N, C-alpha and C positions, 0 to 999 in steps of 0.2 A: 675636627677631632684628628689624634695624631694615626695614623694608619688607615684611617677610612678613605676611600676612594670613592669619586664620583665620575661622571662624563656632563659635562655640559659643553653640547656643542664643538665637541673636539678638543677639549681641554681639559685633561687628565690633573687632579689634585691627589698628591699621595705625599702624606706627614709634611701640606705644608708646601711641598715644593710642584711647583707647574712643569708639566711635560708637554712641550710644543706638539701641536697635531701632526708633525713629520714622526715621531714617534713612533705610530703605528702604520702598517703597510695602507696604503693609497693605489688606487687605479689612477690610470692615465687622465681622466678628467677631475681628478681631486679628490673623490670621494673615497670613505673608507674601503679598503678590499677586504672583503670578508670570505673569498675562497678558500677552499682548506677543507680536511676535514677535522670530525669533533665527535668524542665521545662523550654522549647528553646521561651515561648511566648512573645514576645517585638513590641511595637507598632514603633519602628524603620523601615521603610520600606525598602523593600529590595534596590529599586533605589530611589535615592536622588532627592526630590521635587526641582525643576529648581529656584524656589527663592532663594535657599542655594550656586546654582554658584559649586565654588569649595570648601567650606567650608566642611570639614569633622566633625565638631563638633559643639554643640549645648552651649549655655551660661545654667545656673541654671535656669535661669527665661524663654528662651526658653522651656526647658522641663517640666517644670512646667506647660506652658500653654498647652502641648501636652498632659499630664498626666491630667489635669484638662477636657481638653476636651473631653477625653474618659469617664471620670466620668459623665459629663453632659449628654453624649451621651447615657449612659447605663440607666441614672435616666428616662429619656426621653421613651427610650424603655421600661423601664420595667411600665410606666405608665398605669393605665388601662383605655380600650378602649372603645369608646361610644358603649354600645348596641344596640342602635336605629340608629346606621349610616348606611347611604345607603348602597347598593351593587356597588364593582366600576363598570365603564363602560366595555360593552365587550370586551377583549383583552388589559383590563388595561387602565390608564390615562395615558400613554404614558410618565410620568415621571421614574426616577431612582427605582430601586427597584426589589424584586423577579417578575420576569414575569409581567411585566409592571406596578409594584407597587401594584398589587393582593394580594400580602402574599410572605413570604420566610421563612427563619430563624428567630426565634424570639430571645431576647436578651438572654434568657435561656443557648442556645447552644454556644455562644459567648466565647472566652476564649483567646483573642489575647494581653492578657498582660495588666499592669497598668503603665508602663512607658517606655521611651526608652531604648534603649541598653547603657551600660557603659563600657568601654573600656579603660586601661591605666588612669582612674579615670574621662573619659571625657564620655558625652555623645555624642552620634554617630546622623549624618543626613541621614544615610545610613549602609545599609549592605556593599554594595558596595564600595569598596575602590579605585578602579581600573578599568577603568580610573581614573582621577582624577574630574571628574566631578559627579563621585558616579554611573554612569548610562549605561547601557548595551551599548555595542558600535554597529555600523549602521548594520544592517542585508546584508547578501551581495544581489546581482540582483536578484539571484534564490531564495532566502528565503523570499525576498519582494515578491515576485510575487507568491510564495505559501503560504505565509501569508494573500495576498489580496485576494487568492482565498476561503481562509478560512473563512475570515471577510465576503464575500459576501453570507454565509450559514446564518448570524445570522441577522435576519427578525424581527422588529418592530411587537407583536405580535398582531394581527388582525382579530385573530379567522377565518381567511379563510386558505384552502389548498395551498398557496402560492407556494408553491413546483412545483404544476402543472403548472399554468401560466409561472412558469420559464422553464419547460420544464426538470428537473431533473432525471434522470434515471440512476442509482437507486435516489430515494428521500431519505430525512434524515430520514425517518421514514419506511423505506422501509425491513430492515434489523436488528436486535438488535446489530450486531459485527460492525454495522457502529454509533453508537454513543458513546459518548467518554468513555475512559475508566474508569476515577472516576465515572462517570455515573453509569457504569456496575457494580461498587464497585470491580475494577478488581486492581486498584491501585489509593492512594490517591492524591487529588488535589494539585495541588499548591508547587508541587516538595518536600512535606513532609519527604516522604520516600528516595528522591534523587536520587544520588546525585546529584549535592548539596545538603544537608539536610536544608529545609527553613521553617522558622516561617509560618503558615497559620493562619484561621480564628478561628479554635478550635481542640482541639485535641492534642495538643502540648507538649505531653509527649514523653520523648525517655528512654529506658532502655537498659543500655549495660552491657553485659554479656559475661567475657575474663578468656580465657586457655591461655595459650602459644602459642597454634597454630590454635587459631580463636577469632574472638571477632565478637559477635554477636548483633545489633543495632535493639530493638524492636522498633516498631514504632507503637505509639496509634492509628494514623488515619490508616483506613483498615488491623492493625494488618502488614503491612507491615514488614517484616523480613531479614535485611542484615547480610549477613555471609562473611565475612574479612576472608579471608585464610591467614595467614602469611607466607612471603617469599618462595612463591610459584609462579608459572608460572601463566602466563592468559593461559584462556580457546583457542582452536582453533578460529579462525576468523570466522568458520560457526557455531558456540555454543553464542545465542542470549540470554538476560533475561530481564525482566523489569527493573530491578535495577543496570543491568549492571555486570560486572564480577569485584569483589574488592577484590586485590591483598595488603597486608599491610606489611611494613618491618618500624623497628625501625630508627630514627636519634637521638641519643642519649636517651633523655627521650619524645621525640616528635614522635607520632605514626604518620607514611603518608601512606596514603590508595591512590593507582590509580586504577582508575574502568573504565574500556572500555567493548566492548562487548555488547552495549546496541541494543533492538530492535528499528525498524522503528519509534517508539513513546514512546520515554522515558519521564519521568514524567517531566522533563523539559521544561516548553514551549518554543516552536519553534525549539528544539533541534532535533538533525538526528541519526542515528545509528553509525555517526562515531563521537559521543559526547565523550570528555575526560576529564575527571574530577579528579584531585588531591586534596586531604582534607588531613587535618593536626590537629592534635588534640594533644595538650597539658594541663597539669594542671597548673592552677593559682596558686592556693591553696588545702586545701582538700575537698572544697564544689565546687568549680568553674572548668570548662573546659574552655580552649580556642579552636575556632572552626574556622577553615581558611580553604579555597576553592579557587582555581583556575578552570576557567571553559573554556577549548579550542573546537572547532568546526568548522573549516573554510568552511566548506559548509554553514554555517548557519550565523556566525559572522565576521566580517572582522578582530578581534583583540579577542585575548583571554582578561577573566576579572576574578578580585579576588573579595571576600570579606570576613568578618571576625565578629563575635559575641560571647558573651560569651554564655555558659549553664549552669546556675545555677542548683545545686543540689537540689530535692525535695522530700520530704518524703511521695508524693502520690504514688500511686500506679496503675499500668498500668493494664486497664480492655481491656479485650475482646471487641472490636469493631463491633456492630452487622452489620451496613448500614441499606440496604432491604435484606436479605437473600433470595436469589432464584429468586432475581430481579422482585420480584411481579409486582413493579411499573410499568413493562413495558407492562403489561396487560392495564392499562389505558392510557399509553403513543401512544401505538399501536391502541387502541380501539378507542382514541379520533382522532385520525389521518384518519381514516377510513370513521369515521361522517362526518369530514371535506371535504372528497374527496367524498363521495357521495353527500354531500349537493351541492357540486362545478359543481359536475357534472349534476347532478338534473336541475341547474338553466341554466346551457350550453345544456341539452338534449344530453348527453355524456353519453356512457354504459361503 
């Protein structure tokens, strides 16, 4: 098909013309060189919006609407606020937004891209390509029950110690290690470090450093660093890692990375220690990688699921990500919880 581009073991076909493998950067051993920085930000969501059904692609007009909506959103977010505005109601006004719409990230921090992703010359409706509806498969019954239990811990911000009335022991603010990993700055949210490695709200830069024996992928978010050991065996089953144990090998000009040995809390939402991810990195051209992945976790999803999107090269540098070093915000989180508990006990006459 004219204009279509594909990779077959080092040969690229563009409009019928064959480009030799020498047209892409290569290591001294002849393997493709993926070293460099990439900005993976995209407005294409992981899961396909329901209105697109089984449609994998967008028209140019639909892609333009998505891009313009982001422009308008950022313009509105950047507008000066009214300094005379009243304070929000206690606990927030109940609408969507940070902590009941009392405030969260402002647009300065956003970096989710300016357009949908384009693969094979076509705009994509979702990163997920299989199942055909572009959405994750249904959860298993056990995973559904676990997800429902977790959802019950998310409550509307009422300014009250609701966990006391609910009889939770321990409560959500009784131990720092109960708090989410991303909140504790131990792991990036949204599976940005992966695997699979997915775009998030901001800090979407990745840096690859490649040798014959190892491939390191530095993630801007929380400076996670994935180390892929080439042509190695997986660690024993009792060795568990936040980002899993990644082992790579080459299939022609495609780098295949097999990752297992996750902890009980992988970065990928809902996943378990049984998560197994296979990733495929290949070069479309000297400035673009094609990233594919397949997720399998039979204790969580009823079937495997796969996706793909491009990683464009960037001249931006990956700087250190500070997060909230030392978790100093936890002093405020737990002090606030103790204050609410004291108020609740004072109202009920408890001790």
